[in-house]
C-alpha positions in Angstrom: 8.1 -12.4 -3.3 5.9 -9.0 -3.2 3.5 -8.9 -6.6 2.7 -5.3 -7.4 -1.2 -5.2 -7.5 -1.7 -2.0 -7.7 -0.1 1.6 -8.8 -1.0 4.7 -7.7 1.5 7.6 -8.7 3.3 7.5 -5.2 1.7 4.8 -3.7 2.0 1.0 -4.3 0.1 -1.8 -3.1 1.8 -5.2 -3.5 1.0 -8.9 -1.8 3.2 -11.2 -0.7 3.0 -13.6 1.7 4.2 -14.2 5.6 6.3 -17.2 6.9 4.0 -18.8 8.0 2.5 -18.4 4.4 -0.6 -16.4 5.5 -1.2 -14.1 3.1 -0.6 -9.7 3.2 -1.1 -6.6 1.6 1.9 -4.3 1.5 1.3 -0.5 0.9 4.2 1.7 0.1 4.3 5.5 -0.4 6.6 7.6 -1.4 6.3 10.8 0.1 7.2 13.5 -2.7 8.9 16.3 -0.9 11.4 14.3 1.1 11.6 10.5 -0.7 11.1 9.0 2.7 8.9 5.8 3.1 5.8 4.1 4.4 5.3 1.2 4.7 1.7 -0.3 5.9 1.7 -4.0 6.4 -2.0 -5.5 6.2 -2.9 -9.3 7.6 -4.5 -11.1 4.1 -6.7 -12.6 6.8 -8.6 -9.4 7.8 -8.0 -7.6 4.9 -10.2 -8.4 1.6 -8.5 -6.5 -1.4 -11.2 -4.4 -2.1 -10.6 -3.2 1.2 -6.9 -3.1 0.9 -7.0 -0.7 -2.7 -9.6 2.0 -1.3 -7.2 2.3 2.0 -4.6 3.3 -0.5 -6.6 4.8 -2.6 -7.4 7.4 0.4 -3.6 7.5 0.5 -3.0 8.7 -2.6 -5.7 11.6 -2.3 -3.7 12.7 0.9 -0.6 12.7 -0.9 -1.8 14.8 -3.9 -3.9 17.3 -1.2 -0.6 17.6 0.7 1.0 18.4 -2.4 -1.0 21.1 -3.0 
């Protein structure tokens, strides 16, 4: 079950658990031009919540710049 952590327009951050019970973060971005979904899975062992949110914010800024 995915829990929504943050939502930045077309970029959403979820927290999940793997089959072995390890925490992981999922960054899902939706391309505004074509509607394609891009998913990035990050291990909760290597990345903490603050780092994942920084990565998601960078992706959201890239999408905003590309729209202009």
